[in-house]
N, C-alpha and C positions, 0 to 999 in steps of 0.2 A: 833360498830363493825359489819362489813359486813359478811355475811354467805359465806362459801366456796361453790364453784360451782363444784368442781371436786370430790365430795364424791361418792364412789361407791354405787350403788343400791345393795340390798341383793342378788339378782340373780347374779349379776356380781362378788360380793364377793365370793359367795359359788362356782360358776363355776371357779373362779380363784383358789380357794383351790383344786378343782378337777384337773385343769390343772397343778398345782404345784405337786400334787400326781403323775400325769402321768409321770412327769419327773424322778420319782424314778424307772420306769420300765426299765428292761434290754432288753426287746424285741427290736431288731434292726429295725423292720418294723412297729410295732403298739404299740403306747404308749397310754393307757387309764387310766383315773383317775376317781374316784367317791367320792362324799361327801354326807353323810346323814345328814339331818337337821330336828330337831323336830319342833313342832308347835310354840315353843317359840323362834324359830330362833337360836338354839343352836346346834353346830355340835356334833353328837353323834357317827359318824363312818366315817373313810376315807380309801380308798383302791386304789390300782393300779394293773395292770395285771402283774403276775409274777409266778414263779415256786412255787409249794407247800412248806410249811415250812419244813425244813430239807433236801430238795433236793437242792443241790448247783446250782447256776445259770449256772455253766459250765458243770453240770453232765447230763443234758438233752438237746435235740436239740431245737434250735430256728428257724430252717428252716420252710418256708411256704409251700414247695412242695418237693416231692421226690417220688421215685418208691415204697417205703414202708412207709405207713402212720405213723408207729411207729417211724420213723426217722424224723417226723416233730413235731411241737410244739403243734399241736391241741389236742393230747390226754393228755397233761400235764399242760398247762397253766391255772392258776386260774384267772378268769376274775376279773376286778376291783370291780364289784358289789358284787360278792361273798366275796372278801377280806374286802370290807367296812362293810358288814354284820358281818363277823367273827371278825373284829377288833373293833366292836362297844364297847362303854362303857356299863355300866350295864343298860342303858336306854331301854325301850320298844320301838320298831320301829313302832308300830301301829300309823298310821296317819302321819307319817314322809314323807318327800320329799327327793328324791335323785337327785343330780345334777351329771350328767355323761357326759364325753367328747365324747362318741360314743353311739348312740342309742343301748339299750340292746338287746342281742340275746334272742331267745326263752327260753333257759335254765336259763339265769339270770332273765328274766321276771317272770318265775315261782317262783324263790327264792324271788324276790321282793314282789310279791303278797302274798306268804305264810308268809313272814315276817310282813305283814300289811302296807307296804309302799303304800301311796295313791297318790303320784304325782311324775312324771318322767319329769325332765327338761333336755334337751340334747343340745350339741353343734353341733355335726356332725351326719348326717344320710346317710353316703356315701354308705352304703350297703342296702338301702331301697327296692331294687329289689329282694333281696335274700328271698327265702321261709321262712327261720327261722325268719327273721326280719318282714315279713308280718304276720306270726303267732304270733310274739311277740306283734305287734300292736293290733291285734284282742283281745288278752288276756288283755292287758293294757286298751284298750277301755272299756272293760267290767267291769273292777275293780278299775280304777282310779277315784278320785273325779272329776277331770277335764281332758280333753284330754291332752295327752302328748304334750309338746310344746318345740320349740327351744328357746334357750336363744339368746339375741342380740349378734351379732358377735363382738361387741366392747368391749369384755371382756379383762381384764388385762391379758397379756401373759408374 
């Protein structure tokens, strides 16, 4: 019996789960997914960006810009990383790895660090020039076991 050659590597599989989670987001402009994996390669939490629990998806704005910041999504949307942490099973997150479709902002990086997550694997870093992402990288470089790294682009989509 010959061995299959098209088996997904672990990183591709877990990023595929994050991509699938991102498809649950109702955000019309940015869909982000996250998958937290423990040291035994078991999924312990999954999340995507969306409105807080109890706030209907049509009750708050999804706009990216406007004259009044309260009328944009930025004060309301919970990021995928936050939701993955909050949706975790009873497992401890210390030493875990997060696979996320978009490099974490500074606020999410603080949450990841405080939760004990030690590795960040990302797909896109399209906001790498923004100050909050630069700050995020500084914090993660100080706390991650290995530098944050992108996953190969040939992930199952």
